[in-house]
C-alpha positions as CSV (number, residue, x, y, z in Angstrom):
1,M,23.7,-36.3,-46.3
2,D,21.8,-39.1,-46.3
3,D,22.7,-41.4,-49.9
4,L,26.1,-41.2,-48.3
5,E,27.5,-45.0,-48.6
6,I,28.9,-45.9,-45.5
7,F,31.5,-49.2,-45.2
8,L,29.9,-52.0,-42.8
9,P,32.8,-53.9,-40.9
10,C,31.7,-57.2,-42.6
11,G,32.6,-55.3,-46.1
12,F,29.2,-54.6,-47.6
13,T,28.0,-50.7,-47.4
14,I,24.9,-49.4,-46.7
15,R,23.2,-45.7,-47.0
16,Y,23.7,-43.4,-44.2
17,Q,20.2,-42.7,-43.9
18,N,19.8,-46.2,-42.7
19,L,21.8,-45.9,-39.6
20,K,21.6,-42.1,-38.2
21,D,18.1,-43.2,-36.2
22,I,19.4,-46.3,-34.6
23,T,21.1,-45.6,-31.2
24,S,21.7,-49.6,-29.6
25,P,24.1,-52.7,-31.4
26,I,21.9,-54.7,-33.6
27,K,22.3,-57.1,-35.8
28,C,23.6,-56.6,-39.6
29,M,21.3,-55.5,-41.9
30,V,22.9,-56.6,-44.7
31,C,25.1,-59.9,-44.2
32,K,23.2,-61.3,-41.0
33,S,25.8,-62.1,-39.1
34,H,27.8,-60.3,-36.6
35,E,26.6,-57.2,-34.4
36,L,26.7,-53.8,-35.6
37,N,27.7,-51.0,-33.4
38,V,26.9,-47.8,-35.2
39,K,29.5,-45.5,-33.8
40,E,31.8,-47.7,-34.2
41,C,30.9,-48.4,-37.7
42,L,30.9,-44.1,-38.9
43,N,34.2,-43.6,-36.7
44,M,35.9,-46.4,-38.9
45,P,39.1,-44.5,-40.8
46,R,37.4,-45.1,-44.2
47,N,33.8,-43.7,-43.1
48,R,35.6,-40.9,-41.1
49,L,37.1,-39.6,-44.4
50,T,33.7,-39.9,-46.4
51,I,31.8,-38.4,-43.7
52,N,34.0,-35.6,-43.3
53,Q,34.8,-35.3,-47.2
54,K,30.3,-35.2,-47.4
55,K,30.4,-32.5,-44.4
56,F,33.4,-30.3,-46.3
57,S,31.6,-30.2,-49.1
58,M,27.9,-29.1,-48.1
59,E,29.9,-26.3,-46.0
60,K,31.4,-25.5,-49.2
61,E,28.1,-25.1,-50.9
62,N,26.7,-23.3,-48.1
63,L,29.5,-20.8,-48.2
64,L,29.3,-20.6,-51.7
65,K,25.2,-20.0,-51.6
66,L,26.1,-17.1,-48.8
67,R,28.8,-14.9,-50.6
68,N,26.3,-14.8,-53.5
69,E,23.9,-13.5,-51.2
70,L,26.9,-11.5,-50.1
71,D,28.0,-10.0,-53.7
72,D,24.2,-9.2,-54.5
73,A,23.9,-7.5,-51.4
74,K,26.9,-5.2,-52.6
75,T,26.0,-4.8,-56.1
76,H,22.6,-3.4,-55.0
77,E,22.8,-2.9,-51.5
78,Q,19.7,-0.2,-51.0
79,Q,16.7,-3.1,-53.1
80,F,18.8,-5.5,-50.5
81,I,17.9,-3.4,-47.9
82,D,15.0,-2.5,-48.9
83,K,13.3,-5.8,-50.0
84,I,14.8,-7.1,-45.7
85,Y,12.4,-4.4,-44.2
86,E,9.4,-5.2,-46.8
87,P,7.8,-6.8,-44.5
88,L,8.2,-4.4,-41.5
89,I,7.2,-1.3,-43.7
90,K,3.8,-3.1,-44.8
91,D,3.5,-4.6,-41.4
92,L,3.5,-0.8,-39.7
93,E,1.2,0.1,-42.6
94,E,-1.2,-2.3,-41.4
95,R,-1.5,-1.7,-38.0
96,R,-1.5,2.6,-38.9
97,E,-4.4,1.4,-40.9
98,N,-6.2,-0.4,-38.2
99,L,-5.9,2.1,-35.5
100,K,-7.4,4.4,-37.6
101,K,-10.1,2.4,-38.1
102,N,-10.4,2.2,-34.7
103,I,-10.0,5.7,-33.8
104,D,-12.7,6.6,-36.4
105,D,-15.3,4.2,-34.6
106,H,-14.7,4.9,-31.2
107,F,-14.8,8.5,-31.7
108,N,-18.2,7.4,-33.8
109,S,-19.2,5.1,-30.4
110,L,-18.7,8.8,-27.9
111,I,-20.4,11.1,-30.4
112,E,-23.4,8.2,-30.5
113,Q,-23.5,8.6,-26.3
114,I,-23.0,12.5,-26.2
115,I,-26.7,12.8,-28.5
116,V,-28.5,10.2,-25.9
117,E,-26.8,12.4,-22.8
118,Q,-28.5,15.3,-24.7
119,K,-31.8,13.7,-24.9
120,N,-32.2,12.7,-21.6
121,K,-30.9,16.2,-20.2
122,I,-33.4,17.9,-22.3
123,N,-35.9,15.4,-20.7
124,N,-35.1,15.9,-17.3
125,F,-34.3,19.6,-17.6
126,R,-38.0,20.2,-19.5
127,T,-39.7,18.0,-16.1
128,Q,-37.6,19.9,-13.2
129,S,-38.8,23.0,-14.7
130,M,-42.2,22.4,-14.8
131,E,-41.5,21.4,-10.9
132,I,-40.0,24.8,-10.5
133,N,-42.9,26.4,-12.3
134,E,-45.7,24.8,-10.2
135,N,-43.9,26.0,-6.4
136,S,-42.2,29.1,-7.4
137,K,-46.2,31.0,-6.1
138,V,-46.2,32.6,-2.4
139,K,-48.9,30.9,-0.8
140,Y,-49.4,32.7,2.5
141,E,-50.2,36.4,2.0
142,P,-50.5,38.6,5.1
143,D,-53.3,41.0,5.9
144,D,-52.8,44.4,7.4
145,E,-55.2,43.6,10.4
146,M,-53.1,40.6,11.4
147,E,-51.2,41.1,14.8
148,Y,-47.0,41.6,13.8
149,N,-46.3,38.2,15.0
150,S,-48.4,36.5,12.6
151,K,-46.9,38.9,10.5
152,I,-43.5,37.5,11.5
153,Q,-44.4,33.8,11.2
154,I,-45.7,33.9,7.6
155,A,-42.6,36.3,6.4
156,E,-40.3,33.4,8.0
157,Y,-42.2,30.5,6.3
158,N,-42.3,32.7,3.0
159,L,-38.4,32.6,3.6
160,E,-38.3,29.8,3.9
161,A,-40.4,28.4,0.9
162,L,-38.0,31.2,-0.9
163,K,-34.2,29.4,0.2
164,T,-35.8,26.0,-0.7
165,Q,-37.0,27.5,-4.6
166,T,-33.7,28.5,-4.8
167,N,-32.0,25.5,-4.7
168,H,-34.0,23.9,-6.1
169,V,-33.1,26.5,-9.0
170,Q,-29.6,26.0,-8.4
171,T,-29.8,22.3,-9.0
172,V,-31.4,22.0,-11.7
173,L,-29.2,24.7,-13.5
174,N,-26.1,22.4,-11.7
175,N,-27.2,19.3,-13.4
176,L,-27.8,21.1,-16.6
177,K,-24.0,21.7,-17.0
178,Q,-22.5,18.7,-15.7
179,I,-21.1,17.3,-18.3
180,P,-19.0,14.0,-18.6
181,H,-15.4,14.4,-19.5
182,L,-13.0,12.2,-21.3
183,N,-10.5,9.9,-19.2
184,K,-6.9,10.7,-19.5
185,S,-5.0,6.9,-21.2
186,E,-1.6,6.4,-19.7
187,L,-0.7,4.3,-22.6
188,S,2.0,5.9,-24.6
189,I,2.1,5.9,-28.2
190,D,4.9,3.0,-28.2
191,Q,2.2,1.1,-26.6
192,I,-0.4,1.2,-28.8
193,F,1.3,1.3,-31.7
194,G,4.6,-0.6,-31.0
195,Q,8.1,-0.2,-31.1
196,L,11.0,-1.4,-33.3
197,V,12.6,-4.4,-31.3
198,S,15.9,-5.8,-32.3
199,E,16.6,-9.5,-31.6
200,K,19.3,-11.6,-31.5
201,T,19.4,-14.3,-33.2
202,N,21.3,-17.5,-31.9
203,K,20.5,-19.7,-34.9
204,E,23.4,-23.2,-36.0
205,N,24.2,-22.7,-39.5
206,D,24.6,-27.1,-39.3
207,K,23.6,-29.5,-37.8
208,K,25.6,-32.4,-35.9
209,L,24.7,-35.6,-37.3
210,V,26.7,-38.0,-35.5
211,E,28.6,-37.6,-32.7
212,I,32.4,-39.0,-34.2
213,E,35.2,-39.5,-31.7
214,S,38.5,-38.1,-32.8
215,E,41.7,-41.0,-32.9
216,N,43.6,-38.6,-35.5
217,S,45.6,-35.5,-33.1
218,L,45.4,-33.6,-36.0
219,I,41.7,-33.3,-35.0
220,E,40.6,-31.6,-32.2
221,P,37.8,-33.4,-30.3
222,V,34.2,-30.9,-29.6
223,K,34.6,-29.1,-26.4
224,K,31.2,-28.8,-24.8
225,R,30.9,-25.1,-23.7
226,P,29.6,-24.3,-20.3
227,R,26.5,-22.4,-19.7
228,K,26.0,-18.9,-18.8
229,D,24.7,-19.8,-15.8
230,E,27.1,-21.9,-14.9
231,L,30.4,-21.5,-13.3
232,V,32.7,-24.1,-14.1
233,I,36.3,-24.7,-11.7
234,I,39.4,-26.1,-13.4
235,D,41.4,-27.6,-11.2
236,D,44.5,-28.8,-12.2
237,D,45.7,-30.8,-9.3
238,D,42.7,-33.5,-9.6
239,D,42.3,-32.7,-13.5
240,K,38.5,-32.8,-12.4
241,N,36.0,-29.5,-13.2
242,I,33.9,-28.4,-10.4
243,I,30.2,-27.0,-12.1
244,L,28.3,-25.3,-10.1
245,K,24.3,-24.7,-11.3
246,G,22.0,-22.7,-9.5
247,H,21.2,-19.7,-11.3
248,S,18.7,-18.8,-13.7
249,D,20.6,-16.5,-15.7
250,E,24.2,-15.0,-16.7
251,I,26.5,-15.1,-13.7
252,H,28.6,-11.9,-13.6
253,D,31.0,-12.4,-11.2
254,A,32.2,-15.0,-9.2
255,L,34.9,-14.4,-6.0
256,R,37.0,-17.3,-4.2
257,I,36.2,-16.9,-0.3
258,N,38.9,-19.8,0.5
259,D,39.7,-22.9,-1.3
260,E,35.8,-24.1,0.4
261,R,34.0,-21.4,-0.6
262,V,33.1,-19.2,-3.3
263,L,30.2,-16.3,-4.4
264,T,28.7,-15.7,-8.2
265,A,26.6,-12.7,-8.9
266,S,24.0,-13.6,-11.6
267,H,21.6,-11.5,-13.8
268,D,19.0,-13.3,-11.5
269,K,19.1,-10.1,-9.3
270,N,20.8,-12.9,-6.9
271,I,24.2,-13.8,-5.1
272,K,25.5,-17.1,-4.0
273,L,27.4,-19.3,-1.8
274,W,28.8,-22.0,-2.8
275,N,30.3,-25.6,-1.4
276,L,33.4,-26.5,-3.8
277,T,33.6,-30.0,-2.0
278,N,29.9,-31.1,-2.8
279,C,29.1,-28.4,-5.3
280,E,25.7,-27.5,-2.7
281,C,24.4,-23.8,-2.9
282,I,24.8,-22.7,0.7
283,R,23.3,-19.3,0.8
284,T,20.5,-17.1,-1.5
285,F,21.4,-13.4,-0.8
286,E,18.6,-11.8,-2.1
287,G,17.7,-7.6,-2.2
288,H,19.1,-6.3,-5.9
289,E,15.5,-5.3,-7.8
290,T,18.1,-5.2,-10.5
291,G,21.4,-7.8,-12.0
292,V,24.4,-7.8,-10.1
293,N,27.3,-7.4,-11.9
294,C,30.3,-7.2,-9.4
295,L,31.6,-8.5,-5.8
296,C,33.9,-7.1,-3.6
297,F,35.7,-8.7,-0.2
298,L,35.6,-6.8,3.3
299,K,36.3,-7.2,6.3
300,D,35.1,-8.8,9.3
301,D,33.0,-11.9,6.9
302,L,31.2,-8.9,4.9
303,F,31.3,-8.1,1.0
304,A,29.6,-5.6,-1.4
305,S,27.9,-6.4,-4.2
306,G,26.8,-3.8,-7.0
307,S,23.9,-3.9,-9.7
308,R,22.8,-2.7,-12.7
309,D,20.9,0.3,-10.9
310,G,23.3,1.9,-9.3
311,K,23.2,0.6,-5.9
312,I,25.7,-1.2,-4.0
313,F,24.8,-3.7,-1.4
314,I,27.1,-4.7,2.1
315,W,26.6,-8.2,3.1
316,N,27.3,-10.4,6.5
317,L,28.8,-14.0,4.8
318,E,27.2,-15.8,7.8
319,S,24.7,-14.1,8.7
320,G,23.3,-13.5,5.4
321,H,21.9,-10.3,6.1
322,T,22.7,-6.8,4.1
323,T,23.8,-3.8,6.1
324,Y,21.6,-1.4,5.5
325,I,21.9,2.6,6.7
326,T,19.9,3.7,9.2
327,C,20.3,7.4,10.1
328,L,22.6,9.9,8.6
329,N,23.8,13.3,10.1
330,Q,26.3,16.4,8.8
331,M,29.3,17.1,10.7
332,P,29.7,21.6,11.2
333,N,33.0,20.6,8.6
334,G,30.2,19.1,6.1
335,K,31.7,15.6,6.4
336,I,29.1,12.8,6.8
337,L,28.2,10.3,9.3
338,S,26.2,7.1,8.9
339,G,24.5,4.5,10.9
340,S,24.1,1.1,9.8
341,T,22.1,-1.9,10.7
342,S,25.8,-3.9,11.3
343,G,26.2,-1.4,14.5
344,S,29.1,0.9,13.1
345,I,28.8,4.6,12.5
346,R,31.3,6.1,9.6
347,L,32.5,9.4,8.6
348,W,32.5,10.4,4.9
349,N,33.8,12.8,3.0
350,L,31.9,14.6,0.4
351,Y,34.2,12.9,-2.2
352,G,32.5,9.3,-0.6
353,N,35.6,8.2,1.1
354,C,35.2,5.8,4.2
355,L,37.3,8.2,6.6
356,R,36.9,6.4,10.2
357,V,34.7,3.6,11.6
358,F,33.6,4.0,15.0
359,R,32.6,0.8,17.2
360,G,30.9,0.2,20.3
361,H,27.0,-0.6,19.2
362,T,26.2,-3.5,19.0
363,D,23.0,-3.4,17.0
364,N,21.2,-1.3,14.5
365,V,22.0,2.5,15.0
366,L,19.0,4.6,15.3
367,S,19.7,8.0,15.5
368,I,23.1,10.6,15.4
369,F,23.4,14.0,17.0
370,V,25.8,16.6,15.8
371,N,27.8,19.1,17.8
372,S,31.0,21.1,17.3
373,E,33.4,18.8,19.6
374,R,31.2,15.5,19.6
375,F,28.2,13.5,18.1
376,I,26.1,11.0,19.9
377,S,24.8,8.0,18.8
378,S,21.7,5.5,20.3
379,S,20.9,2.3,19.1
380,K,18.4,-1.0,19.0
381,D,20.9,-1.9,21.9
382,C,19.4,0.6,24.3
383,K,22.4,2.3,24.8
384,I,23.7,6.2,24.3
385,R,27.2,6.2,22.9
386,V,29.5,9.8,23.2
387,W,32.0,10.1,20.7
388,K,34.6,13.1,20.9
389,L,35.6,13.9,17.3
390,K,38.7,15.5,18.6
391,L,40.4,12.7,20.5
392,D,41.6,10.2,17.5
393,L,38.9,7.5,19.1
394,S,36.9,4.5,17.0
395,T,35.6,3.8,20.6
396,P,33.3,5.7,22.4
397,F,34.1,8.1,25.1
398,K,31.4,7.5,27.4
399,S,28.5,5.0,27.5
400,L,25.1,5.8,28.8
401,K,23.1,2.8,29.4
402,E,19.9,3.3,31.5
403,H,17.5,2.6,29.1
404,T,15.7,-0.8,29.0
405,S,14.7,-0.2,25.4
406,P,15.8,0.3,21.6
407,V,16.4,4.2,22.0
408,I,14.8,6.0,18.4
409,K,15.9,9.3,19.0
410,L,18.2,12.4,20.4
411,D,17.9,15.8,20.5
412,H,19.1,18.9,22.7
413,L,17.8,20.2,24.9
414,K,18.6,24.1,25.9
415,R,19.1,25.2,29.8
416,N,19.8,28.2,31.3
417,D,23.3,27.0,32.7
418,Y,26.6,25.9,32.0
419,N,26.1,22.5,31.4
420,Y,25.0,20.7,28.0
421,Y,21.9,18.7,28.1
422,I,20.7,15.8,25.7
423,I,16.8,14.6,25.6
424,S,16.3,10.8,24.8
425,Y,12.9,8.7,23.8
426,S,12.9,5.1,23.5
427,T,10.4,3.0,22.3
428,D,8.8,2.2,26.0
429,G,7.7,5.8,25.9
430,I,10.4,6.8,28.4
431,V,12.0,10.0,28.1
432,K,15.3,11.0,29.4
433,T,17.4,14.6,30.6
434,W,21.9,13.8,30.5
435,N,23.7,15.9,31.5
436,L,26.8,14.7,29.4
437,N,29.0,17.4,32.3
438,R,28.6,14.7,34.9
439,V,30.5,11.6,34.2
440,K,30.7,9.6,37.5
441,K,27.1,11.0,39.2
442,K,23.8,10.0,38.1
443,S,23.0,11.8,35.4
444,S,19.8,11.1,33.5
445,N,15.9,12.4,34.9
446,S,13.0,10.4,33.5
447,T,9.6,11.0,32.6
448,R,7.3,8.1,30.8
449,L,5.0,9.3,28.6
450,S,1.4,7.2,27.6
451,N,-0.4,6.5,23.9
452,V,2.7,8.4,22.2
453,D,4.1,7.6,19.3
454,M,7.5,8.2,20.1
455,H,8.6,8.2,16.5
456,T,7.1,12.1,16.1
457,L,8.6,13.3,19.3
458,Q,10.3,17.1,18.5
459,I,11.7,19.8,20.9
460,D,11.4,23.6,20.0
461,E,13.6,26.1,21.7
462,N,11.8,26.7,24.8
463,S,12.2,23.4,25.0
464,R,8.6,22.4,25.0
465,L,8.3,18.7,23.9
466,Y,6.0,18.1,20.7
467,T,4.1,14.7,19.5
468,C,1.3,13.3,18.0
469,L,-1.0,11.2,19.9
470,N,-1.8,7.7,19.2
471,D,-5.8,8.9,18.6
472,G,-4.8,11.3,16.4
473,S,-4.3,14.5,18.6
474,Y,-0.9,16.3,19.1
475,K,0.3,17.4,22.8
476,I,2.0,20.1,23.9
477,F,4.5,18.7,27.0
């Protein structure tokens, strides 16, 4: 390409290598009589034809070379493959030899350490054995003429001395038998030796030397392909493309909320909300641990996202918070009730279908208690709500509002009458007993517990309350 003859506007010619690195207009290097714009010169019809013919010839030569290589591979398949894999096999053999040498060297080093350890243990054993022999004699023998009290004192002293010697002998034997052990390595053979990894090639077969503007309708200008971490929105009305840049990896899905906002999900684990007017990111939703594959718009400014690890997150479009499941309980018919940080409760069948949504709480649902005809829920909004399952309602049948702190747990309290009681625990240490059969009259009794971890409260069949105290002890009320 460097030897290609290029015609100048003045009629003279010059080699391409003298022009390719020039980016700004200069005085003609041949006639010195006019200003030369290299880009315009190369786009002259005669030069365009010459350059395209040269590029065609180069491409043809490259194709011929590749076809010859392909024919050789077809004729000698096994030899061709063997040649390609030869460096890899050689690398494997070198790794095996190096690993064997390292293992042998480490083995010999450990054996040397064991020999030194054995010698030290023998020397210590000999020293300790001599000490035992010197201290093994009983120093005091009772005399027949001694009184019984004196004989008892000597016998007790000799017994203590004997016990001391016994402990000493036992210690010496334990030290003699104690040997070091090999720690277990958690590294797999793949981590030690390596494993095969297929690398994607992304090389261009040819390089564009100069960008040539096309004046011929038969020659399509090269279109710039958008990056995978960018979203390009084509606006037909304004004849203008909107490019959104901000993700650090490939974008998997986009969800247009309205004419002004759009959501994008990326392999970088993030979801972004964009303003289409100024192409700025309004908010980034973080929480997924793997790439986010898909998006779905829901009701009430909520949307769902699904990621590669099989998790689905529900997000609030305006606040940016994700809705987590905070509590679960099973109905007598097998259906599941779930409470979430959005304040709603959902009823599910065992196939994963949502059957009903119960709304009433204004903050996180913290506990759900179920019996055959109703279920009771408690929340961070300090309220307890009673829901009747037989009524086709999605709002609570009764609300209990006497707590002043978040109600973290509910239990059934058994008594010897025909009323239905529940017990509730709140974060301020208050325990309340509720009679659900009394609707209009005051229906609760309160007790305050101090120095108690309210999350550990349990009630048994005899209506006794068990809990852990903050000092680590356990108490029954």
